N, C-alpha and C positions, 0 to 999 in steps of 0.2 A: 025652075026657081026663078020666083021674082027679084028683081034688083031690090027692093027692100028687105025681104028674107036673106037676101046675098050679104046687105049691108049688118044686119043684125046677127048674124052666123061672126062676122069678121069682128066687130066691137066683141063680141063674146068671146071668142077666140084671145080678142088682145088684150082682156080682161086678165086672161090665164097666165099669157105670156111674158105680157110686157111692151113685145117689140115684135114685129111680123115682117118677115121678106113679102115684097109684090110677088114673086117668081113664087115662093111659097105655096101665097095664098091665089095668083092663080090656079098652080098645081093642083091644091086641096082643092078650088072647088069647080077646075074642069071650064073656065074660060079663058081669055087673053092679058096679056100682063096691060094692055089697055082699057080694059074693060074694069081691072083693080085699079089701075091709078086714076079713072074716072071716078070709081065709090070713095077712094080715099079722099080725092078731092072735096066731092061733095059733104063728106062726113068733116073734115076740116074745116069746111067753111060755116059747117053747123056747130064746130068746137066740139066735137066727137073725140076728137085725135091729133095728132101732127105729123105728118110729113117730113123724115129727113134719109137722103142718099138712098133711094131706094127702098126703101122700111116703114112700116106705120108705127107709130108709138104713143102712147098712152100722154103721156105731157109734154108742155113747150122744153126743146130741150135749148133754151137758152138760160141762162144765169142768169139777173138782173144786178145792180149794184143798190141793195137796198141798205139803211140806218141800222145800227145793231140794234136801236130799240124795236123797228119794226120786226126783225128775226128772232126778237127775244120773243115775241108774242107766240108764234107759230112752233109745234111739234115738243111742246115745253115737257113733258111728260117721256116721251122718248129720248130727248137730248140728257135726261135727269138720269134714266136707265144706264144710257151708254158710258158717261162721263161717272156712273158707277161704277160699273166695270174697269175700265178705262184705272179706276181707282186702285183697284184692286192687281194692278200689274207693277205696282210701286214697289220696289225692293229692296233692304238695305243699303245701304251707300251709293243707291242714287245718284247721280245728274241727269236731269231732265231741261227739255228746253221744250216749253209750250207755244203755240204760235199763237194767232189769232180766232175770232168767233164766238157765238155762242154756243157752242154744242163744249169748247175745251174750257168757254166759263162756266159750266155745268162740269166739266169732269175737277176745276179747278177748286169749287167748291163742296166735292167729294172728295179731298183730298184731306185724309186724317192722319199721318205715319205717326209709328210710334217712335219714330228716330231720325236721325237729323236726315234729313233733303233739301240737295241743293238744286234752286229752279231758275235758270233763266228764261225770260218773259218778253215777248213781242208787244202784249196786250197789258195796258190798265187795267182796266176788270179784274183781270186774270193775276193780278201783282194784289188787287186790292181785295181779291177775297184773297189769297193766300197771307196778306199780312197780319191776318187776325191769331196765324197759329207761328209761333213762336221756335218751334223745333223745324222750319221750314226757311231757309236762309236764301233770301231773292235778290236775284239783281234784275232789275227794269234794263230792257236794250234803250238805246237813247236812238235819235233819228227824227225824221220829218214824221207828223202826228198825219194820220189821217183819220177825217175827223167822223166820216160816215160806221168805221171799225175801231175807234181808238184804239188805235196800236199803230208801232211802228215803222218806217220804210225806211230804204237808202243806205245810203255807201258806210254812214256811221255804224250801222248796225250790221252788215256783213262784213266789215274789218274787222269788227270785235269775235266775232263766231270767228274767222281763218286760227286764232289760237286756241283756241276751246275743243272740247271730245265730251259728245254726250251717249249714256247709256241707252238713252230711249228720247224720241220727238213723236210728240203728243201735234196732230197737223188739222186741222180744220179746213174743207174746202168746200167749194162752190158747186161744183160740178165733178161726177166720175163716169166716164163714158169707158166701157172696157175694152174699147178697141182706139181710141183716141188718146186716150189718159185723164190724169184729176187735174183738175184748173180752178182756177180763184177769178175773180173778177178786174183784178189790177195787176197789172203788168209788176208794178215796184212788190208789189205783195209777192208776185210769184219768185219772182228772182231773189228776196228773203228766203223764200222758203225751200228753195232748190240750193242757198247754202246751209241752211239749216239739215237738211240731209244727207249734205256731203259730211256735216260733222256729227252726227250720229251712227251710233250701232245700227240703230232698229227703229225703222218708220211705221208708227201706228197712227193710220187714217183714222178719224173718228165724224160720220156721217150719218145723218139721220139717212133716210129711205128715199127721201123725196130727190136726194142728190142726182142720182142714180139715174143715167140715161140724158142726163145734162153735160154742158159746159159753158166756161165761162169764155172770158174774154181771153184771158192768159193762160198757158200752159204749163202747171207748173212739174210736170214728169210724166212716163209713160208707169203704164203697172207693172211693171217688175221693178220699180224704185221702190212699192209699195211692199212691207213685210207683216203686216196685221192690219185687218180693216175691222172696226168695232162700229156695229150699225144696229135697228130697233127689230122686231121682227114681222115688219109689213113688206120686207123684201122677199122677192119674187124668188120660185122654187129654180126658174131659170138662171135666175140672175146671183143665187148661192152656186148653184155649179160650176157657172163660169169663175167666180171667184176662184173657189177650190181648186178647178183645174191650171188655173196661171201660179197658181202653187202659195198663195196669197194666204193666209192663218184668216178665220173669220169666228168672230166673235159677234152671235146674236140675244143683246140685252133684252130681258123680258124684267117686266115686275115680278118684285119677290113675291113669293105666296100670300107673306101679311098685308103687302099694299094690296092686293088683288082682298083681302078679305073686308079689309077698308071701305073699298071701295065697293063692295055688294052689301054692306052694312045701311 
């Protein structure tokens, strides 16, 4: 087998699985791990994959701190579907806390409760989206404002949460690594998110499929801190199996049939 054939097979398999171990590739292709590492180095230089801790992955594993306006322009349809599914989880007499990010903003825009709902929010855009609904009692956390996310962080917000208990936390993240945990790009936000988890009966992570296999600068928690993940239908089969094997409830958000019909017209 030529080097070109071998690298083509690597990329083909990587497209299917999203992540491949060097040792598994060496065994499957009947070559040494040194040969595989050289192949992966060449493919990484060409921008075809990324190398991380003895494996190859499809995307850059490091999440950057981008502005909320920049994040809001990508994966819009997926975030809408995720937000709609999350809104369906709200029940009568819920008291919920909503963190920050563009996916939880899509969730906030989907909230249309037929009963009273109490919401504590770290995000100014989330509070603004909910303000038009008179059935929602909104408590906006105070503290230091992050300009990139238009959300608050800091001791003031953390202290407020000590005296609160919520039925559900809806949390946006910048990265989900099934081995490392879930992360964000800001240490202060990670600390506030940890306090939110401590104050909530159930933690529900809202994340589009691009967040899987990535790590932000600051760790929020381990995978066993998550009760449920809502993501889009671009998640891989191996990722689905891995999440479910951890005992985490998984909801795959897909466009409704009416939306699919509209797009086809």
